[in-house]
Backbone atoms as SQL, in Angstrom:
CREATE TABLE atoms (id INTEGER PRIMARY KEY, chain TEXT, resi INTEGER, resn TEXT, atom TEXT, x REAL, y REAL, z REAL);
INSERT INTO atoms VALUES
  (1, 'A', 1, 'MET', 'N', 0.859, -1.177, 0.009),
  (2, 'A', 1, 'MET', 'CA', -0.003, 0.004, 0.002),
  (3, 'A', 1, 'MET', 'C', 0.888, 1.229, -0.006),
  (4, 'A', 2, 'GLU', 'N', 0.522, 2.185, -0.831),
  (5, 'A', 2, 'GLU', 'CA', 1.201, 3.454, -0.911),
  (6, 'A', 2, 'GLU', 'C', 0.170, 4.553, -0.821),
  (7, 'A', 3, 'ILE', 'N', 0.522, 5.663, -0.163),
  (8, 'A', 3, 'ILE', 'CA', -0.358, 6.816, -0.056),
  (9, 'A', 3, 'ILE', 'C', 0.418, 8.055, -0.474),
  (10, 'A', 4, 'VAL', 'N', -0.151, 8.779, -1.444),
  (11, 'A', 4, 'VAL', 'CA', 0.427, 10.032, -1.917),
  (12, 'A', 4, 'VAL', 'C', -0.573, 11.130, -1.622),
  (13, 'A', 5, 'TYR', 'N', -0.100, 12.207, -0.990),
  (14, 'A', 5, 'TYR', 'CA', -0.951, 13.321, -0.623),
  (15, 'A', 5, 'TYR', 'C', -0.750, 14.487, -1.562),
  (16, 'A', 6, 'LYS', 'N', -1.895, 15.131, -1.913),
  (17, 'A', 6, 'LYS', 'CA', -1.886, 16.332, -2.749),
  (18, 'A', 6, 'LYS', 'C', -2.813, 17.326, -2.078),
  (19, 'A', 7, 'ASN', 'N', -2.430, 18.616, -2.151),
  (20, 'A', 7, 'ASN', 'CA', -3.280, 19.671, -1.589),
  (21, 'A', 7, 'ASN', 'C', -3.891, 20.500, -2.719),
  (22, 'A', 8, 'SER', 'N', -5.183, 20.845, -2.503),
  (23, 'A', 8, 'SER', 'CA', -5.895, 21.633, -3.508),
  (24, 'A', 8, 'SER', 'C', -7.071, 22.354, -2.861),
  (25, 'A', 9, 'ASN', 'N', -7.047, 23.672, -2.849),
  (26, 'A', 9, 'ASN', 'CA', -8.177, 24.480, -2.358),
  (27, 'A', 9, 'ASN', 'C', -8.744, 24.036, -1.032),
  (28, 'A', 10, 'ASN', 'N', -7.971, 24.119, 0.023),
  (29, 'A', 10, 'ASN', 'CA', -8.413, 23.766, 1.370),
  (30, 'A', 10, 'ASN', 'C', -8.900, 22.311, 1.450),
  (31, 'A', 11, 'CYS', 'N', -8.315, 21.477, 0.632),
  (32, 'A', 11, 'CYS', 'CA', -8.671, 20.061, 0.586),
  (33, 'A', 11, 'CYS', 'C', -7.395, 19.252, 0.361),
  (34, 'A', 12, 'THR', 'N', -7.281, 18.163, 1.109),
  (35, 'A', 12, 'THR', 'CA', -6.151, 17.282, 0.901),
  (36, 'A', 12, 'THR', 'C', -6.676, 15.982, 0.265),
  (37, 'A', 13, 'ILE', 'N', -6.030, 15.544, -0.781),
  (38, 'A', 13, 'ILE', 'CA', -6.414, 14.308, -1.441),
  (39, 'A', 13, 'ILE', 'C', -5.348, 13.253, -1.134),
  (40, 'A', 14, 'ALA', 'N', -5.801, 12.142, -0.605),
  (41, 'A', 14, 'ALA', 'CA', -4.908, 11.026, -0.328),
  (42, 'A', 14, 'ALA', 'C', -5.180, 9.949, -1.379),
  (43, 'A', 15, 'GLU', 'N', -4.202, 9.741, -2.258),
  (44, 'A', 15, 'GLU', 'CA', -4.345, 8.715, -3.299),
  (45, 'A', 15, 'GLU', 'C', -3.741, 7.406, -2.766),
  (46, 'A', 16, 'LEU', 'N', -4.633, 6.461, -2.548),
  (47, 'A', 16, 'LEU', 'CA', -4.206, 5.143, -2.054),
  (48, 'A', 16, 'LEU', 'C', -3.977, 4.221, -3.228),
  (49, 'A', 17, 'SER', 'N', -2.958, 3.400, -3.179),
  (50, 'A', 17, 'SER', 'CA', -2.742, 2.413, -4.236),
  (51, 'A', 17, 'SER', 'C', -2.227, 1.133, -3.602),
  (52, 'A', 18, 'GLY', 'N', -2.750, 0.027, -4.125),
  (53, 'A', 18, 'GLY', 'CA', -2.365, -1.276, -3.623),
  (54, 'A', 18, 'GLY', 'C', -3.540, -1.962, -2.955),
  (55, 'A', 19, 'GLU', 'N', -3.225, -2.737, -1.925),
  (56, 'A', 19, 'GLU', 'CA', -4.251, -3.521, -1.209),
  (57, 'A', 19, 'GLU', 'C', -4.417, -2.982, 0.195),
  (58, 'A', 20, 'LEU', 'N', -5.665, -2.785, 0.598),
  (59, 'A', 20, 'LEU', 'CA', -5.965, -2.354, 1.953),
  (60, 'A', 20, 'LEU', 'C', -6.526, -3.545, 2.703),
  (61, 'A', 21, 'ASP', 'N', -5.661, -4.242, 3.412),
  (62, 'A', 21, 'ASP', 'CA', -6.052, -5.441, 4.110),
  (63, 'A', 21, 'ASP', 'C', -5.308, -5.493, 5.449),
  (64, 'A', 22, 'GLU', 'N', -5.345, -6.647, 6.110),
  (65, 'A', 22, 'GLU', 'CA', -4.752, -6.734, 7.439),
  (66, 'A', 22, 'GLU', 'C', -3.240, -6.462, 7.453),
  (67, 'A', 23, 'TYR', 'N', -2.585, -6.661, 6.337),
  (68, 'A', 23, 'TYR', 'CA', -1.133, -6.440, 6.257),
  (69, 'A', 23, 'TYR', 'C', -0.781, -4.953, 6.100),
  (70, 'A', 24, 'SER', 'N', -1.634, -4.201, 5.461),
  (71, 'A', 24, 'SER', 'CA', -1.341, -2.789, 5.237),
  (72, 'A', 24, 'SER', 'C', -2.130, -1.867, 6.145),
  (73, 'A', 25, 'ALA', 'N', -3.068, -2.394, 6.905),
  (74, 'A', 25, 'ALA', 'CA', -3.975, -1.569, 7.722),
  (75, 'A', 25, 'ALA', 'C', -3.238, -0.673, 8.710),
  (76, 'A', 26, 'GLU', 'N', -2.234, -1.197, 9.368),
  (77, 'A', 26, 'GLU', 'CA', -1.514, -0.417, 10.359),
  (78, 'A', 26, 'GLU', 'C', -0.796, 0.772, 9.691),
  (79, 'A', 27, 'TYR', 'N', -0.193, 0.539, 8.548),
  (80, 'A', 27, 'TYR', 'CA', 0.479, 1.614, 7.823),
  (81, 'A', 27, 'TYR', 'C', -0.538, 2.711, 7.422),
  (82, 'A', 28, 'VAL', 'N', -1.698, 2.296, 6.896),
  (83, 'A', 28, 'VAL', 'CA', -2.698, 3.272, 6.489),
  (84, 'A', 28, 'VAL', 'C', -3.224, 4.033, 7.705),
  (85, 'A', 29, 'ARG', 'N', -3.481, 3.339, 8.789),
  (86, 'A', 29, 'ARG', 'CA', -3.964, 3.948, 10.015),
  (87, 'A', 29, 'ARG', 'C', -2.979, 5.013, 10.509),
  (88, 'A', 30, 'ILE', 'N', -1.732, 4.665, 10.595),
  (89, 'A', 30, 'ILE', 'CA', -0.698, 5.587, 11.076),
  (90, 'A', 30, 'ILE', 'C', -0.540, 6.775, 10.118),
  (91, 'A', 31, 'SER', 'N', -0.517, 6.512, 8.828),
  (92, 'A', 31, 'SER', 'CA', -0.382, 7.591, 7.843),
  (93, 'A', 31, 'SER', 'C', -1.541, 8.588, 7.921),
  (94, 'A', 32, 'LEU', 'N', -2.743, 8.081, 7.993),
  (95, 'A', 32, 'LEU', 'CA', -3.893, 8.964, 8.075),
  (96, 'A', 32, 'LEU', 'C', -3.978, 9.682, 9.411),
  (97, 'A', 33, 'ASP', 'N', -3.501, 9.070, 10.466),
  (98, 'A', 33, 'ASP', 'CA', -3.455, 9.760, 11.768),
  (99, 'A', 33, 'ASP', 'C', -2.427, 10.862, 11.745),
  (100, 'A', 34, 'ASP', 'N', -1.293, 10.620, 11.086),
  (101, 'A', 34, 'ASP', 'CA', -0.254, 11.645, 11.007),
  (102, 'A', 34, 'ASP', 'C', -0.730, 12.876, 10.233),
  (103, 'A', 35, 'ILE', 'N', -1.437, 12.689, 9.148),
  (104, 'A', 35, 'ILE', 'CA', -1.886, 13.821, 8.367),
  (105, 'A', 35, 'ILE', 'C', -3.025, 14.585, 9.086),
  (106, 'A', 36, 'LEU', 'N', -3.703, 13.918, 10.006),
  (107, 'A', 36, 'LEU', 'CA', -4.784, 14.580, 10.752),
  (108, 'A', 36, 'LEU', 'C', -4.269, 15.802, 11.493),
  (109, 'A', 37, 'LYS', 'N', -3.068, 15.740, 12.020),
  (110, 'A', 37, 'LYS', 'CA', -2.515, 16.899, 12.741),
  (111, 'A', 37, 'LYS', 'C', -2.443, 18.136, 11.860),
  (112, 'A', 38, 'ASP', 'N', -1.991, 17.965, 10.629),
  (113, 'A', 38, 'ASP', 'CA', -1.926, 19.103, 9.690),
  (114, 'A', 38, 'ASP', 'C', -3.313, 19.568, 9.277),
  (115, 'A', 39, 'LEU', 'N', -4.207, 18.641, 9.044),
  (116, 'A', 39, 'LEU', 'CA', -5.546, 18.997, 8.605),
  (117, 'A', 39, 'LEU', 'C', -6.301, 19.739, 9.695),
  (118, 'A', 40, 'ALA', 'N', -6.149, 19.327, 10.935),
  (119, 'A', 40, 'ALA', 'CA', -6.850, 19.965, 12.039),
  (120, 'A', 40, 'ALA', 'C', -6.404, 21.417, 12.214),
  (121, 'A', 41, 'ALA', 'N', -5.135, 21.680, 11.962),
  (122, 'A', 41, 'ALA', 'CA', -4.615, 23.049, 12.091),
  (123, 'A', 41, 'ALA', 'C', -5.201, 23.960, 11.030),
  (124, 'A', 42, 'HIS', 'N', -5.527, 23.399, 9.864),
  (125, 'A', 42, 'HIS', 'CA', -6.040, 24.233, 8.753),
  (126, 'A', 42, 'HIS', 'C', -7.522, 24.015, 8.472),
  (127, 'A', 43, 'LYS', 'N', -8.172, 23.161, 9.243),
  (128, 'A', 43, 'LYS', 'CA', -9.593, 22.823, 9.022),
  (129, 'A', 43, 'LYS', 'C', -9.853, 22.416, 7.574),
  (130, 'A', 44, 'SER', 'N', -8.964, 21.588, 7.079),
  (131, 'A', 44, 'SER', 'CA', -9.062, 21.126, 5.704),
  (132, 'A', 44, 'SER', 'C', -9.941, 19.874, 5.630),
  (133, 'A', 45, 'LYS', 'N', -10.374, 19.525, 4.435),
  (134, 'A', 45, 'LYS', 'CA', -11.121, 18.291, 4.164),
  (135, 'A', 45, 'LYS', 'C', -10.138, 17.243, 3.681),
  (136, 'A', 46, 'LEU', 'N', -10.516, 15.978, 3.857),
  (137, 'A', 46, 'LEU', 'CA', -9.667, 14.885, 3.334),
  (138, 'A', 46, 'LEU', 'C', -10.510, 14.034, 2.395),
  (139, 'A', 47, 'VAL', 'N', -10.019, 13.885, 1.173),
  (140, 'A', 47, 'VAL', 'CA', -10.656, 13.051, 0.167),
  (141, 'A', 47, 'VAL', 'C', -9.760, 11.841, -0.044),
  (142, 'A', 48, 'LEU', 'N', -10.327, 10.661, 0.154),
  (143, 'A', 48, 'LEU', 'CA', -9.581, 9.412, -0.053),
  (144, 'A', 48, 'LEU', 'C', -9.870, 8.884, -1.433),
  (145, 'A', 49, 'ASP', 'N', -8.865, 8.894, -2.303),
  (146, 'A', 49, 'ASP', 'CA', -9.002, 8.463, -3.678),
  (147, 'A', 49, 'ASP', 'C', -8.651, 6.969, -3.767),
  (148, 'A', 50, 'PHE', 'N', -9.659, 6.147, -4.080),
  (149, 'A', 50, 'PHE', 'CA', -9.504, 4.701, -4.143),
  (150, 'A', 50, 'PHE', 'C', -9.325, 4.177, -5.559),
  (151, 'A', 51, 'SER', 'N', -8.993, 5.042, -6.522),
  (152, 'A', 51, 'SER', 'CA', -8.913, 4.607, -7.915),
  (153, 'A', 51, 'SER', 'C', -7.823, 3.556, -8.188),
  (154, 'A', 52, 'LYS', 'N', -6.843, 3.466, -7.287),
  (155, 'A', 52, 'LYS', 'CA', -5.750, 2.531, -7.485),
  (156, 'A', 52, 'LYS', 'C', -5.723, 1.437, -6.422),
  (157, 'A', 53, 'VAL', 'N', -6.811, 1.260, -5.711),
  (158, 'A', 53, 'VAL', 'CA', -6.887, 0.198, -4.694),
  (159, 'A', 53, 'VAL', 'C', -7.448, -1.043, -5.361),
  (160, 'A', 54, 'SER', 'N', -6.630, -2.097, -5.416),
  (161, 'A', 54, 'SER', 'CA', -7.010, -3.297, -6.144),
  (162, 'A', 54, 'SER', 'C', -7.743, -4.299, -5.266),
  (163, 'A', 55, 'PHE', 'N', -7.579, -4.214, -3.946),
  (164, 'A', 55, 'PHE', 'CA', -8.213, -5.159, -3.033),
  (165, 'A', 55, 'PHE', 'C', -8.445, -4.487, -1.688),
  (166, 'A', 56, 'MET', 'N', -9.578, -4.825, -1.054),
  (167, 'A', 56, 'MET', 'CA', -9.840, -4.351, 0.276),
  (168, 'A', 56, 'MET', 'C', -10.708, -5.367, 0.988),
  (169, 'A', 57, 'ASP', 'N', -10.433, -5.586, 2.268),
  (170, 'A', 57, 'ASP', 'CA', -11.265, -6.523, 3.041),
  (171, 'A', 57, 'ASP', 'C', -11.879, -5.783, 4.230),
  (172, 'A', 58, 'SER', 'N', -12.444, -6.538, 5.152),
  (173, 'A', 58, 'SER', 'CA', -13.144, -5.919, 6.281),
  (174, 'A', 58, 'SER', 'C', -12.192, -5.123, 7.166),
  (175, 'A', 59, 'THR', 'N', -10.913, -5.453, 7.167),
  (176, 'A', 59, 'THR', 'CA', -9.957, -4.690, 7.932),
  (177, 'A', 59, 'THR', 'C', -9.895, -3.279, 7.403),
  (178, 'A', 60, 'GLY', 'N', -9.981, -3.105, 6.102),
  (179, 'A', 60, 'GLY', 'CA', -9.957, -1.783, 5.487),
  (180, 'A', 60, 'GLY', 'C', -11.181, -0.981, 5.874),
  (181, 'A', 61, 'ILE', 'N', -12.344, -1.619, 5.975),
  (182, 'A', 61, 'ILE', 'CA', -13.560, -0.933, 6.418),
  (183, 'A', 61, 'ILE', 'C', -13.355, -0.451, 7.853),
  (184, 'A', 62, 'GLY', 'N', -12.764, -1.277, 8.680),
  (185, 'A', 62, 'GLY', 'CA', -12.477, -0.896, 10.077),
  (186, 'A', 62, 'GLY', 'C', -11.564, 0.286, 10.154),
  (187, 'A', 63, 'VAL', 'N', -10.538, 0.326, 9.304),
  (188, 'A', 63, 'VAL', 'CA', -9.619, 1.479, 9.291),
  (189, 'A', 63, 'VAL', 'C', -10.387, 2.730, 8.886),
  (190, 'A', 64, 'LEU', 'N', -11.216, 2.656, 7.892),
  (191, 'A', 64, 'LEU', 'CA', -11.975, 3.834, 7.456),
  (192, 'A', 64, 'LEU', 'C', -12.913, 4.332, 8.553),
  (193, 'A', 65, 'LEU', 'N', -13.624, 3.414, 9.185),
  (194, 'A', 65, 'LEU', 'CA', -14.542, 3.842, 10.239),
  (195, 'A', 65, 'LEU', 'C', -13.817, 4.440, 11.445),
  (196, 'A', 66, 'GLY', 'N', -12.672, 3.886, 11.767),
  (197, 'A', 66, 'GLY', 'CA', -11.867, 4.445, 12.856),
  (198, 'A', 66, 'GLY', 'C', -11.361, 5.825, 12.525),
  (199, 'A', 67, 'ARG', 'N', -10.895, 6.024, 11.291),
  (200, 'A', 67, 'ARG', 'CA', -10.396, 7.341, 10.892),
  (201, 'A', 67, 'ARG', 'C', -11.564, 8.309, 10.829),
  (202, 'A', 68, 'TYR', 'N', -12.738, 7.863, 10.385),
  (203, 'A', 68, 'TYR', 'CA', -13.937, 8.741, 10.353),
  (204, 'A', 68, 'TYR', 'C', -14.226, 9.251, 11.751),
  (205, 'A', 69, 'ASN', 'N', -14.210, 8.369, 12.748),
  (206, 'A', 69, 'ASN', 'CA', -14.477, 8.782, 14.114),
  (207, 'A', 69, 'ASN', 'C', -13.457, 9.790, 14.622),
  (208, 'A', 70, 'LYS', 'N', -12.171, 9.545, 14.356),
  (209, 'A', 70, 'LYS', 'CA', -11.122, 10.463, 14.762),
  (210, 'A', 70, 'LYS', 'C', -11.252, 11.832, 14.086),
  (211, 'A', 71, 'TYR', 'N', -11.464, 11.792, 12.757),
  (212, 'A', 71, 'TYR', 'CA', -11.546, 13.033, 12.001),
  (213, 'A', 71, 'TYR', 'C', -12.785, 13.837, 12.387),
  (214, 'A', 72, 'SER', 'N', -13.892, 13.146, 12.645),
  (215, 'A', 72, 'SER', 'CA', -15.127, 13.824, 13.024),
  (216, 'A', 72, 'SER', 'C', -14.947, 14.614, 14.337),
  (217, 'A', 73, 'LYS', 'N', -14.204, 14.028, 15.261),
  (218, 'A', 73, 'LYS', 'CA', -13.938, 14.708, 16.527),
  (219, 'A', 73, 'LYS', 'C', -13.148, 15.991, 16.357),
  (220, 'A', 74, 'CYS', 'N', -12.431, 16.095, 15.265),
  (221, 'A', 74, 'CYS', 'CA', -11.646, 17.296, 14.971),
  (222, 'A', 74, 'CYS', 'C', -12.331, 18.185, 13.944),
  (223, 'A', 75, 'ASP', 'N', -13.606, 17.907, 13.642),
  (224, 'A', 75, 'ASP', 'CA', -14.385, 18.669, 12.652),
  (225, 'A', 75, 'ASP', 'C', -13.750, 18.663, 11.261),
  (226, 'A', 76, 'ILE', 'N', -13.151, 17.548, 10.882),
  (227, 'A', 76, 'ILE', 'CA', -12.576, 17.391, 9.550),
  (228, 'A', 76, 'ILE', 'C', -13.512, 16.493, 8.744),
  (229, 'A', 77, 'GLU', 'N', -13.915, 16.973, 7.570),
  (230, 'A', 77, 'GLU', 'CA', -14.802, 16.190, 6.719),
  (231, 'A', 77, 'GLU', 'C', -13.983, 15.178, 5.946),
  (232, 'A', 78, 'LEU', 'N', -14.530, 13.955, 5.788),
  (233, 'A', 78, 'LEU', 'CA', -13.879, 12.867, 5.100),
  (234, 'A', 78, 'LEU', 'C', -14.774, 12.413, 3.956),
  (235, 'A', 79, 'PHE', 'N', -14.152, 12.200, 2.765),
  (236, 'A', 79, 'PHE', 'CA', -14.898, 11.810, 1.600),
  (237, 'A', 79, 'PHE', 'C', -14.174, 10.658, 0.872),
  (238, 'A', 80, 'ILE', 'N', -14.952, 9.904, 0.100),
  (239, 'A', 80, 'ILE', 'CA', -14.399, 8.827, -0.748),
  (240, 'A', 80, 'ILE', 'C', -14.573, 9.246, -2.201),
  (241, 'A', 81, 'LYS', 'N', -13.528, 8.974, -2.990),
  (242, 'A', 81, 'LYS', 'CA', -13.547, 9.354, -4.418),
  (243, 'A', 81, 'LYS', 'C', -13.012, 8.197, -5.265),
  (244, 'A', 82, 'ASN', 'N', -13.574, 8.026, -6.434),
  (245, 'A', 82, 'ASN', 'CA', -13.084, 7.099, -7.477),
  (246, 'A', 82, 'ASN', 'C', -12.821, 5.676, -7.031),
  (247, 'A', 83, 'PRO', 'N', -13.737, 5.047, -6.292),
  (248, 'A', 83, 'PRO', 'CA', -13.442, 3.637, -5.942),
  (249, 'A', 83, 'PRO', 'C', -13.493, 2.752, -7.171),
  (250, 'A', 84, 'THR', 'N', -12.626, 1.770, -7.207),
  (251, 'A', 84, 'THR', 'CA', -12.704, 0.751, -8.280),
  (252, 'A', 84, 'THR', 'C', -14.049, 0.039, -8.154),
  (253, 'A', 85, 'SER', 'N', -14.465, -0.664, -9.158),
  (254, 'A', 85, 'SER', 'CA', -15.765, -1.347, -9.099),
  (255, 'A', 85, 'SER', 'C', -15.816, -2.364, -7.958),
  (256, 'A', 86, 'TYR', 'N', -14.681, -3.039, -7.715),
  (257, 'A', 86, 'TYR', 'CA', -14.601, -4.021, -6.641),
  (258, 'A', 86, 'TYR', 'C', -14.807, -3.318, -5.278),
  (259, 'A', 87, 'VAL', 'N', -14.047, -2.248, -5.062),
  (260, 'A', 87, 'VAL', 'CA', -14.117, -1.523, -3.810),
  (261, 'A', 87, 'VAL', 'C', -15.469, -0.846, -3.663),
  (262, 'A', 88, 'ASN', 'N', -16.021, -0.325, -4.736),
  (263, 'A', 88, 'ASN', 'CA', -17.332, 0.315, -4.702),
  (264, 'A', 88, 'ASN', 'C', -18.403, -0.671, -4.235),
  (265, 'A', 89, 'ARG', 'N', -18.347, -1.912, -4.704),
  (266, 'A', 89, 'ARG', 'CA', -19.302, -2.926, -4.277),
  (267, 'A', 89, 'ARG', 'C', -19.196, -3.175, -2.767),
  (268, 'A', 90, 'ILE', 'N', -18.008, -3.215, -2.258),
  (269, 'A', 90, 'ILE', 'CA', -17.798, -3.401, -0.814),
  (270, 'A', 90, 'ILE', 'C', -18.382, -2.215, -0.035),
  (271, 'A', 91, 'PHE', 'N', -18.128, -1.018, -0.525),
  (272, 'A', 91, 'PHE', 'CA', -18.672, 0.182, 0.133),
  (273, 'A', 91, 'PHE', 'C', -20.184, 0.183, 0.111),
  (274, 'A', 92, 'GLU', 'N', -20.772, -0.201, -1.019),
  (275, 'A', 92, 'GLU', 'CA', -22.230, -0.232, -1.127),
  (276, 'A', 92, 'GLU', 'C', -22.827, -1.313, -0.192),
  (277, 'A', 93, 'MET', 'N', -22.209, -2.501, -0.169),
  (278, 'A', 93, 'MET', 'CA', -22.724, -3.592, 0.678),
  (279, 'A', 93, 'MET', 'C', -22.652, -3.236, 2.166),
  (280, 'A', 94, 'THR', 'N', -21.610, -2.530, 2.542),
  (281, 'A', 94, 'THR', 'CA', -21.426, -2.218, 3.959),
  (282, 'A', 94, 'THR', 'C', -22.148, -0.933, 4.381),
  (283, 'A', 95, 'GLY', 'N', -22.635, -0.165, 3.425),
  (284, 'A', 95, 'GLY', 'CA', -23.336, 1.083, 3.728),
  (285, 'A', 95, 'GLY', 'C', -22.396, 2.208, 4.124),
  (286, 'A', 96, 'ILE', 'N', -21.139, 2.081, 3.753),
  (287, 'A', 96, 'ILE', 'CA', -20.138, 3.112, 4.163),
  (288, 'A', 96, 'ILE', 'C', -20.470, 4.481, 3.617),
  (289, 'A', 97, 'TYR', 'N', -21.132, 4.543, 2.448),
  (290, 'A', 97, 'TYR', 'CA', -21.466, 5.831, 1.859),
  (291, 'A', 97, 'TYR', 'C', -22.467, 6.624, 2.703),
  (292, 'A', 98, 'GLN', 'N', -23.153, 5.961, 3.576),
  (293, 'A', 98, 'GLN', 'CA', -24.078, 6.653, 4.477),
  (294, 'A', 98, 'GLN', 'C', -23.314, 7.377, 5.607),
  (295, 'A', 99, 'ILE', 'N', -22.081, 6.981, 5.782),
  (296, 'A', 99, 'ILE', 'CA', -21.231, 7.554, 6.829),
  (297, 'A', 99, 'ILE', 'C', -20.175, 8.483, 6.215),
  (298, 'A', 100, 'ILE', 'N', -19.482, 7.968, 5.196),
  (299, 'A', 100, 'ILE', 'CA', -18.464, 8.758, 4.492),
  (300, 'A', 100, 'ILE', 'C', -18.961, 8.963, 3.062),
  (301, 'A', 101, 'PRO', 'N', -19.380, 10.185, 2.720),
  (302, 'A', 101, 'PRO', 'CA', -19.934, 10.414, 1.391),
  (303, 'A', 101, 'PRO', 'C', -18.946, 10.184, 0.251),
  (304, 'A', 102, 'LYS', 'N', -19.525, 9.787, -0.873),
  (305, 'A', 102, 'LYS', 'CA', -18.761, 9.610, -2.106),
  (306, 'A', 102, 'LYS', 'C', -18.875, 10.901, -2.914),
  (307, 'A', 103, 'VAL', 'N', -17.729, 11.381, -3.423),
  (308, 'A', 103, 'VAL', 'CA', -17.729, 12.579, -4.250),
  (309, 'A', 103, 'VAL', 'C', -17.276, 12.234, -5.647),
  (310, 'A', 104, 'GLY', 'N', -17.636, 13.067, -6.608),
  (311, 'A', 104, 'GLY', 'CA', -17.333, 12.808, -8.022),
  (312, 'A', 104, 'GLY', 'C', -15.954, 13.090, -8.436);
């Protein structure tokens, strides 16, 4: 798993690539927690771009829900963008879009 951050108009985009599973979950968790400090200082939004995520399991859903809870406490909005069809199906089945909105 690799995460590349880009800033644009009071918004940070985190481009995830690879597999989000039990092996990469800790790395993703730590990376997203580290960027939270910067986002909280600027009240920025975070968009998670899933266009390059080839696999995700329930561990990945847990990571997202945990980060949602942390970010919400800091008044940081979290969004999902460009999920692959496989990841999109998982998000739809789990109802994650009711918690973390999908953006175009």
